[in-house]
C-alpha positions in Angstrom: 220.6 109.8 192.0 220.8 107.8 195.2 218.4 105.1 196.2 216.5 104.8 199.5 214.7 101.4 200.1 212.4 100.5 203.0 211.8 97.0 204.1 210.5 95.6 207.4 211.2 98.7 209.5 214.7 99.1 208.1 215.9 101.7 205.6 218.7 100.9 203.0 220.6 103.5 201.0 222.6 102.8 197.9 225.0 105.6 197.1 228.5 106.2 195.7 231.5 108.4 196.3 235.2 108.5 195.6 236.1 106.8 198.9 233.8 103.7 198.9 232.7 103.5 195.2 229.2 102.2 195.1 228.1 101.2 198.7 225.1 100.4 200.9 224.2 101.4 204.4 221.4 100.1 206.7 219.4 102.3 209.0 217.4 100.5 211.7 216.1 101.2 215.3 219.6 100.4 216.6 221.3 103.0 214.4 223.4 103.3 211.3 225.6 100.5 209.9 229.0 100.9 208.4 229.2 101.3 204.7 229.1 98.0 202.8 231.0 98.2 199.5 229.3 97.0 196.4 231.8 98.1 193.8 235.1 99.8 194.4 234.8 102.0 191.3 233.0 105.3 191.6 230.1 104.9 189.2 227.4 107.4 188.3 225.2 104.8 186.5 223.8 102.3 189.0 220.5 101.0 190.2 219.2 99.0 193.2 216.1 97.1 194.2 214.9 94.9 197.1 212.9 91.7 196.7 210.0 90.3 198.7 212.3 88.5 201.1 214.3 91.6 201.8 217.4 90.7 199.7 219.2 93.7 198.1 220.2 93.6 194.5 222.2 96.2 192.6 223.6 96.8 189.1 226.2 99.2 187.9 227.6 100.3 184.5 231.4 100.6 184.8 231.3 101.6 181.1 228.6 102.2 178.5 229.1 98.7 177.2 229.0 96.8 180.5 226.4 95.9 183.1 227.5 94.3 186.4 225.0 92.6 188.7 225.5 92.2 192.5 223.6 90.3 195.1 223.9 90.7 198.9 224.9 87.4 200.6 226.6 86.5 203.9 227.1 90.1 204.9 228.6 91.4 201.6 227.8 91.9 198.0 228.9 89.2 195.4 229.3 89.9 191.7 226.9 87.5 189.9 227.2 88.4 186.3 228.7 90.7 183.8 226.8 91.6 180.6 228.6 93.1 177.6 226.5 94.4 174.6 223.8 91.8 175.2 220.8 93.8 176.4 217.6 93.6 174.4 216.6 96.7 172.4 213.1 97.9 173.0 213.2 101.2 171.2 215.5 102.5 168.4 215.2 106.2 167.4 217.3 109.0 165.9 216.4 111.3 168.8 218.5 111.7 171.9 216.7 110.8 175.1 216.9 113.2 178.0 216.1 112.8 181.7 215.5 109.0 181.6 213.6 107.6 184.6 212.1 104.2 185.3 210.3 102.1 187.8 208.2 99.0 188.0 204.6 98.7 189.3 203.0 95.3 189.8 204.0 93.3 186.6 204.7 96.4 184.4 207.9 98.4 183.8 207.6 102.1 183.0 210.4 104.1 181.4 210.0 107.9 181.0 212.1 110.1 178.8 212.1 113.5 177.1 212.5 113.9 173.3 213.3 117.3 171.9 211.9 118.0 168.4 210.0 121.2 167.5 208.8 120.9 171.1 209.7 119.0 174.3 207.8 115.7 174.5 207.6 113.5 177.6 207.0 109.9 176.6 206.4 106.7 178.5 207.7 103.3 177.4 205.4 100.7 179.0 206.7 97.1 179.0 204.4 94.3 180.1 205.3 90.7 179.3 206.4 90.8 175.7 204.3 93.9 174.8 206.0 97.3 174.4 203.8 100.4 174.2 205.0 104.0 173.6 202.6 106.5 175.2 203.1 110.3 174.6 202.1 112.0 177.8 202.4 115.7 176.9 204.3 118.2 174.9 205.7 121.7 175.9 206.9 124.5 173.7 209.2 125.7 176.4 212.2 123.6 177.8 211.5 121.0 180.5 214.3 120.9 183.1 213.2 118.2 185.5 210.1 116.2 186.3 208.8 113.6 188.7 206.1 110.9 188.2 203.9 108.9 190.5 201.3 106.3 189.8 198.0 105.7 191.7 195.3 103.3 190.5 197.2 102.9 187.2 196.8 106.7 186.6 199.9 108.9 186.0 200.5 112.2 187.8 203.4 114.5 186.9 205.0 117.6 188.2 207.7 119.3 186.2 209.8 122.5 185.9 209.5 124.5 182.7 211.5 127.7 181.7 209.4 130.6 180.4 211.1 133.9 179.5 214.1 133.3 181.8 211.9 132.3 184.7 210.9 128.8 186.0 207.4 127.4 186.6 206.4 124.5 188.7 203.6 122.7 186.9 201.3 119.8 187.7 199.8 117.6 185.0 197.2 114.8 185.3 197.4 112.4 182.3 193.9 111.0 182.8 192.2 114.4 183.0 194.7 116.2 180.7 194.7 118.8 183.5 197.6 121.2 183.8 198.1 123.7 186.7 200.9 126.2 187.2 201.6 125.8 190.9 204.2 128.6 191.5 207.1 130.4 190.0 210.7 129.7 191.1 214.0 131.5 190.7 215.9 128.3 189.6 215.2 124.7 188.5 213.8 123.2 191.7 213.9 119.4 191.5 210.3 118.6 192.2 208.8 115.4 193.6 205.2 114.3 193.7 203.5 111.6 195.8 200.2 110.4 197.1 199.7 109.8 200.8 196.6 109.2 202.8 194.5 110.0 199.7 196.1 113.4 199.3 198.4 114.6 196.6 201.7 116.3 197.8 204.4 118.2 195.9 207.9 119.1 197.3 210.5 121.2 195.7 213.8 122.7 196.7 214.7 126.3 196.2 217.6 128.2 197.7 218.4 125.1 199.8 215.0 125.3 201.4 212.3 122.6 201.0 208.8 123.6 200.3 205.5 121.6 200.2 202.1 122.0 198.5 199.0 120.0 199.2 195.9 119.1 197.1 192.9 117.4 198.8 190.9 117.2 195.5 193.1 115.0 193.3 195.1 117.9 191.8 192.3 120.2 190.7 193.7 122.8 193.1 196.7 123.1 195.3 197.6 125.1 198.4 200.2 127.9 198.4 203.8 126.7 199.0 204.9 126.5 202.6 208.3 125.8 204.2 208.6 122.2 205.4 209.3 121.6 209.1 212.3 119.4 208.2 215.2 121.3 206.6 218.5 119.7 207.7 220.6 117.5 205.4 217.9 117.2 202.8 218.6 115.0 199.8 216.5 113.6 196.9 216.2 109.8 196.6 214.6 107.2 194.4 212.3 105.5 196.9 210.5 102.1 197.3 208.9 100.4 200.2 207.5 96.9 200.8 204.8 98.2 203.1 201.2 97.9 202.1 200.3 101.5 202.7 198.8 104.5 201.0 202.1 106.0 199.9 202.5 106.1 196.1 205.8 107.6 194.9 208.9 107.1 192.9 211.1 109.8 194.4 211.2 111.6 197.8 213.2 114.1 199.8 214.7 112.7 203.0 217.1 113.7 205.8 219.8 111.1 206.6 221.7 111.2 209.9 221.7 108.7 212.7 218.1 108.0 211.7 216.1 108.6 208.5 213.3 111.1 208.1 211.2 111.3 205.0 210.5 115.0 204.4 206.8 116.0 204.9 205.8 112.4 205.5 207.5 112.1 208.9 205.2 114.8 210.4 202.1 112.9 209.2 203.2 109.3 209.3 200.0 107.5 210.3 201.1 104.2 208.8 204.4 103.8 210.7 206.7 103.9 207.7 209.2 105.3 210.2 209.4 102.8 213.0 209.8 105.5 215.7 207.1 107.9 214.4 204.5 109.2 216.8 201.5 111.2 215.6 199.3 113.3 217.8 195.6 112.3 218.0 194.5 115.9 217.1 196.5 115.8 213.8 195.1 112.3 213.0 191.6 113.6 213.7 192.1 116.6 211.4 193.2 114.4 208.5 190.2 112.0 209.1 188.0 115.1 208.8 189.7 116.2 205.6 189.3 112.7 204.2 185.5 112.6 205.0 185.1 116.1 203.5 186.9 115.0 200.4 184.8 111.9 199.9 181.7 113.9 200.6 182.8 116.5 197.9 183.5 113.7 195.4 180.1 112.2 196.1 178.3 115.5 195.6 180.3 116.0 192.3 179.2 112.5 191.2 175.6 113.2 192.1 175.7 116.6 190.3 177.0 115.0 187.1 174.4 112.2 187.3 171.7 114.8 187.8 172.8 116.8 184.7 172.8 113.5 182.7 169.3 112.7 183.8 168.1 116.3 182.9 169.6 115.9 179.4 167.9 112.5 178.9 164.5 114.0 180.1 164.9 116.9 177.7 165.5 114.4 174.8 162.5 112.3 175.8 160.3 115.4 176.0 161.3 116.5 172.5 160.5 113.0 171.1 157.1 113.1 172.9 156.3 116.5 171.4 157.1 115.3 167.9 154.8 112.3 168.3 151.9 114.6 169.4 152.4 117.0 166.6 152.9 114.4 163.8 150.3 113.0 161.4 150.1 109.7 163.2 149.1 111.5 166.3 146.2 113.3 164.5 144.9 110.1 163.0 145.0 108.4 166.3 143.1 111.2 168.0 140.1 110.8 165.5 139.4 107.3 166.7 138.3 108.2 170.3 136.2 111.1 169.0 134.2 108.9 166.5 133.8 106.2 169.1 132.3 108.6 171.6 129.8 109.9 168.9 128.6 106.4 168.0 128.1 105.6 171.7 126.0 108.8 172.1 123.8 107.9 169.2 123.1 104.4 170.4 122.2 105.8 173.8 119.7 108.2 172.4 118.0 105.4 170.3 117.6 103.2 173.4 116.4 106.0 175.6 112.6 105.9 174.7 112.5 102.2 175.5 113.7 102.9 179.0 110.5 105.1 179.7 107.9 102.4 178.6 105.6 101.1 181.3 106.4 97.6 182.5 104.3 94.7 181.1 102.0 93.1 183.7 
């Protein structure tokens, strides 16, 4: 899959074909640059990243035993190192990995892969410092064709395509809530993507060369029906990263590449100027502000309702404990003391009463 990187109002694509091999192009406000060759060989296994200063880095695998590293300097890419059979092994297994995907978040590397045993299992290999953790995410009895992952507040959200009785289902899964929703049925495997933007969860998928979108305003508990996206021309799926401090949380996106770049779905609601030439109507911005307020209000009501139910349960427990104390032997013994004390006081009062009627001594 090709790479689309965003840094300081400039887009970079890393791609490959038979003419240029692995190459890079820059998209800015002034237009599209000429292809800059990284490696002359056409290579399907390659990756790219951009650092905090905006320098592009790329690696390729000319063969299964070699890794070549390139760095962009002085207007072209320079080969920095070649590694042969020297990579560190983090996981060794008898199973064949399928659909391997990876990305980094803060100081952690996440690697996702599917293992097929009696069922299809999506696992996550989490690497932080020197610690390696294998996290099973979910299993499926039916084949998984493709999936996409996004991360928000260290929580993993997944959408994937599963085959059921010769048909395909687009499914959403929340790892935290263990929540699974069938979003729609498709006629073919549909290459889904999932991303957070402006506190809303979006899903795109491609079917019959048409791009569709679904929206959830409650964190994935429910989704809208699929609708055709307004952007349909020259659509491609890209691994995407950005340096902007914005609400967009994604690993893959659909985009249209021409003289300028348009991120599908996002371009029409780009409040945070990921596209340098984006212009959003005030009415649309007001609508989304209202949706955001409504969502927060709904979340607040849900939280208060849960707190109310907890308090009711605690009150019921305390009432049961109080009833047991009243009906127990200790309670009966305790109740005798006030009764006998009252009887003694009454007797003393009656004995003193005649003295109160005696005439005063003169």
